[in-house]
N, C-alpha and C positions, 0 to 999 in steps of 0.2 A: 605713521604707525598708529593703531589704535592702541587702547588702554591694555596693559599686559595680564593684569589682574584686576579682579572685581573690587578689591580695598582700595585702588588707585580712583577709582570711579566713587566710590563710598566717601573717601577723603576729600576729594574736589566737591563733591555735592554738600557735604556739611560746611566746609570751609568758605564755600562761596555762596552759601544761601539757595542752593537747589533742592535740597531735600532733608528732611529730618526724621528721626524716629518720633512716631507719634506718642503723646504723654511722656515725653523723654524724663522729665523732672521727677516722674514717680517710677521711674524704671522701664517705662516703654510697655508698649503691647504687642507683640510679635505679629506680624503681617500687616500692619498699620504703618502708614507714612504720611506725612505732612509736607506739602509743597511750600518752600519758601519763597523770599521774593523773587528770586531769578528763575525757579523753578515754575512757578504759575504763570509768570511770563512765556516761558519756552513751551509749557502744555498747552496753554490758551493758543499759541501761535502755530502749534502742529494741528490742534484740533481745527482751526480756523483753515489751514491749508487743506485739511480734508473735506471739510464743508465747502469750500469753495469749489473744489475739483468735482465732488459729488452731486451737488445741489446747484450752485451757481453756473457753473460751466457747462451743465447738460440742459435739454429740453425734455428728459423724460423722467425727472426726480423731483420729489416732494419731501418737505422736511416734517418732522415729529418731535415733540419733547413731551412723553407720557409719564404717568405717575411712578414712583418707585414702589410703592406698596402693591401688591399682587393678590388678587383674590384666588384662593385655594382652588376653587372651581377651575380657573384658568389653568393653573399649573398641574392639576390632575387630569384635564383632556389633552395637555401638552405632552403627558408623559413624565415630567418632573418629578412628582411626588413618588412615583414607582422605580424610576430609572436614574434619577440624577445622584448617584452614588459613587463613593470611592471605597476600596478595600480598605478596612482598619485592622491593625492588630496592636496588641498590647505587649509591652516586656513586663514580665512578671517580677523581674529581678529589680529594675530601676523605675518601674512605674510609668515609663514614657510611653507616648502612642505615635505610630507611625503608618504612611501609606505603604501597603503590602509591595506594591509596585516601585517602591523606593528603596527596597532592602536589596541593595546591590550586591553585599558581601555574603555571599553564601547564606542569606536567611539570618544574619545576625543583627542585632540591636545597633544602630549606629551610634548610639550614646555609651553603651558599656559593653558592647560585643557579646552579650549573652544570648545564647540560642534557645532561651527558654521564652518562647513567645506563643501568644495564642493563636488560634486559627484565624484566618481573614473573615470579616463579617462586614455586610454592607452598612454604610454609614452617610446618610444623607446630608447633602453639604448645604441647604437651605436655612437660611435664618427665619426664625418664626417671631412674630411680635402679636400682642393682643390689640384688639380694636375695642374702643368704649371704656366705660369707667370701671368695669368688672373683669378682672382677669380669672375666669372660671373655665377656660378653654374652649368656651363654646361660640366665641367670636374672635376670630384671628386672620391675620394674613401673613404673606412671606414676602420678605425684602427680595426685590426680583433677582434671581440668579443669572439673568442676561436681560439684554434691553429688546429683544425682538419678539417676545409675545405680545406686547402690546401694539407692535405693528401690525400684527395678524388680527388682533381683535379691533383694530381700527381701520382695517382694510375697506369695509364698505362705507364707512364716514369720509374716508378720503377720497375713495371712488366717486362718491355722490356729490362731495363740495367742490371737486376739481374738475369732474368730467374727464379723467384720466381713461386711457384705453391701454390694453395690454399690447407691447411689453412697456412696464414702467417700474419705477422704483419708489420705496419710501425709505429715507434715511433717518437715524437717530444716534445722537451721542449721549451718553449718560453713565451715571453710576450702576453697578451691579455689586452683588454681595455672594461670596461663597465661603462657608466656613470649613476652609481648608485645614486638613489634619496636621501637614508639615509646610506652613509659608517658608519660602526658601529663596535664595540667591536674591536679595535686596528687594527691588521692586517688580523681579519678574513673577512670582507668584504670592500674591496678597490676599487678604480677605476682603478688602474693599477696594474697588478699582474702577477705572473707565473704560467704556467701549466705544468705538466707531462701528456702526454696522449698517449695512444696506441689505434690503430685502427687495430684490428685483424680480418682479412678476412676469413670468412668460408662457407663452402657448404650449402645451404638452407636444413634443416630437421637437420643439426648437430649444430644449432644454441643453441639450450637450453643447451645441453650438455657443449659446449664450455663457455656458460655464467656461469654456476655452477663452472665450472673449475676456471674461472678468478676472481669470487667472492671469492673463497677460496685462490686462490693464491695471491692475493692482501691483504687479512687479515694476511696471513702469513708472508708477506713483512714487514708490518707494525709493527708486532710483533717482527721481526728481528731487527727493528731499535730502538726498547727500549719501545715500548707501550704495556701496560700490556692487554691480551687477553680480561680481564673482562671489561676492558674500552672502549673496540669497540663494536659496536652493528650492527647487519645487519637490515636495515629497508626497508620493501617492500614498494616501492611507490606506492599509490593507482592510479589505472586507470584513474580516473578522474583528477589527478595531472601529469599525465606523459607529458613528452614534446612531441611535434608534431611528431618527429621522432621515438618515443620509443615504442616498443613492450612490454620491461619489464624493470625497473629500479630497483635497489637495491643500496640503499646509505649505506656505511660504516661510521657510526656516532662515534663520541667521544665525551667525556663529557669535554667540555673546561670550563674555569673558569666562563663563563657566560652562561653556560648551555650546553646540549646536541645538537649538531648540525652536519652537515654533512662534513666529512674529504675527502672522495672520492666517486665517483659514479661509477657504473658499469651498463652500459646501453646495451640493444640488440637493435641496431638501425635498425634492418632488412636490407634492400636493398634500404631503402629511399635515402640516400646521393649518392652513385652512380648511382641509377636509376634517381635522380632529375638532375644530370650534364652529363647523357649520351644522345648520338643522337639516334634517331629512337627508341624511348621509346615503341612504338606498336610492336617491334620486340620481344619484352620480355614479360613475365608475370611477372610483377611487384606487388608485394604483397602490397605494401605500397601506401596510397595516396599521390603520389609524384605531382610537378608542372610540367604539362604537356608542349609539345613542346619546349623543351630545345633548346637553341641556340647553345649548345656545337657541335662541328664537331668531337668529339671523342666518340667512343663505349667503355665504361669502364664496360667491361664484361670478362670473361674468358670461355675457351672451356672445356667441358668433354669430355676427350679423348675416354672414353669408350662408352658412349651415342652418341658422335659426335654431341653434342647440345652446344650452348652457353648459359651462365646464368649469372645474376649479384649477385656476392656475398652478403652474409649478413655480419654485422659488430658489434663486441662485442668491447664495447669501456670502458675501466678503465681509468677514468678520476680524477686527483687528483691536487689540488692547492698547489704549493711550499709553499706559504705563510702561508696556512692553516696547512701545515706540520710542519713548522718551529713552530709555535704557539702551536701546539699539543705536539711536542716533547720537547720544552722548559717548558712547564706545566708539563708533566710527569718527566723530570730530575730534577725539582725544589725540593731541600731540604733544610730544616732548623734544624739544630742540636745543641744540647748541647756539647760544647767540654768539660766544667767544669762548676760547678754551678753558675759562674759568667760571662761565655763566651758562645757566640752562633756563629755557622757559617752558611752561605749558600753556598752551592754548587750545581752545574749542575752535577748530574750523568749522564752524556751522554756517549752513546756507543763511544769507542775509535774511530772509524772511522768517527764519525759524529763531533768529537770536533774540535772547530776552530783552536786550537793549540795543537799539539800533546806532546810536552815536553818543559818545561823551564829549561834553564841551569843557575844556579844562583852561581856566586861567592861569598864566606861568606863576603868578605870585597871589596869594590869597589874600593878602592885606593891601592890594593896591585896588582902590576903588573903580578907577576907570576901567581896568581890565575885568574886574567882577561884574560890574554893571553890564559892559558890553557882551559878557559871557551869557549872562542871563537873559538878553535880549535875542542872542543868537539861538540859545536853547529854546526859548519861547516861540521864536518864529519857526524853526523845525519841528516842533512839537505839533503845531497847529497843522502841519501838512498832512497829518493822520497817518503816518506810515507805522508808528510804533512807538514805544517809549524812548525818550531822550533824557538824559541825565547831566547835571551840572555837578562837575568834580572839582569842589574848592578845597583842597588840601594843600596845595603848594608844592606838592613831591611829584613831578611829572614821571618819573621812572617807575615809582610804585602805583601810580594810576594806569600806566600803560600795563603793567604786568598783571593788574586786577583785571582789567578788561579783556586782556588776552584770555585769561582763564575763564571769564564767564562768555566768551565767544562775541564781543562788540566788535562789529566789522571795520568801525572808523572811529577814530578820535581826532578832535578838533582843537588845537591848541591857540588861544588868544595870548600873545606875547606883546612886547613892546614895540615890536615892528608892525604890528597890527594897528596900533595908533597911528602909525603914519602912513602906511600903504592902504590900509583897509582891506586887508586879507589874513587869513589865518592858515596855519598848518595842518594839512590833513594827512593823517598816519593810517595807512591800511593794516589790519591785523596779520593777515598770513605772509605778506611780503616785507612789512615793516618799513617799506619806501615810504616816502613823505612828500608832499607838493603843496605849493602855495596856491590857494583858491580864494578869490575876491569875494568879500561878504554880498555884493551885490550880486554875485552869480550863484551863491552858496545854495539857494533853493533849488534851481534848476539842476546844479551838480548832484545834490542829495537825492532827488526825485529820479534823475537818470540812474544814478548808482542802485537805487533799490527796485527800479522797475525795468 
């Protein structure tokens, strides 16, 4: 079973070091969270799995890591300065502020239930920061609200330096920032978050086919990370709700503890972005309604060698939130089981490649030097295989160690006991089945590699 409530996940995340409220000792800041020792490993494993599938396992994608600070000119021509807004309302009674589309209960304030609300007004979600020594408003930048714009502005740089031809993609992972009016539901909607985005450039006329391809490919990837296919739903975004750049968008929704919401979106952005940032726009038949008279000095276009014509590629964009992925996978992996009639255990049945810790090596007695030294040696040898973090648990309490590692999702625990000193084998315990088997130390590295590969 998955977690029944968000509170169960929040409790587990704090108890076992996955996530903490940011600035907690000073009361915290709403919409900001810090990843603890287990959380940072889990999140990095998820990002590495995405990067591997999008960049390493494909022959048509390149990577990018662009700056977080964005020029106002870029976000002017992308449409963000004019359209990146949410409807804001104020409650005159309790002075709280809310997104108008989140007032589900007959336009009443969720805090005090008052109906004395202001009319909705647009609120721009972008964070501004001064550049240079004088904060006089004349020189500023935005913290990027999404990672994709620097992909578009680097389109020609990557094209020229890699000799790519359409179709091809540019992938990027990184921080983005949105000044959310009402952050909510733990790490689902926050003000500082990470994205995994691919911009896949295709020839106009082939975009519909590629759009369907990436919708199916992304669902398949999430299933491979451990989400049951029946818990993922394709939602066609209505035309009147499409973003200003989108011809068609399909959301991949997941049933989170708080309800069904978007896990990833796959959009057909057409030629809006490259068209908005390219010079001499009138030289091209741009199908989208783009910002005219771009101040860019670069032609973001490619040449059709057969037809001897230049064109601006269309873009298919699979865009996923890392934090939402973490939340979905934690929820999907959460289990509560009866060990016997008097005892229960909580475990995270994570896919091994995502588990924060791959293996725990546990000496049976913490003050037995022979057992501890051999455990350290085994731990070091497994760590050298480079498959992820391996830890030494030298507390002397096997039962508590097993329960702790069940809760953080460690796939296997290796116990070094007195029998080990005689037969040179260890007890390997499986997290999900709790079954144990003896494996010789000599064969342990091969067993370990086979388990994870």
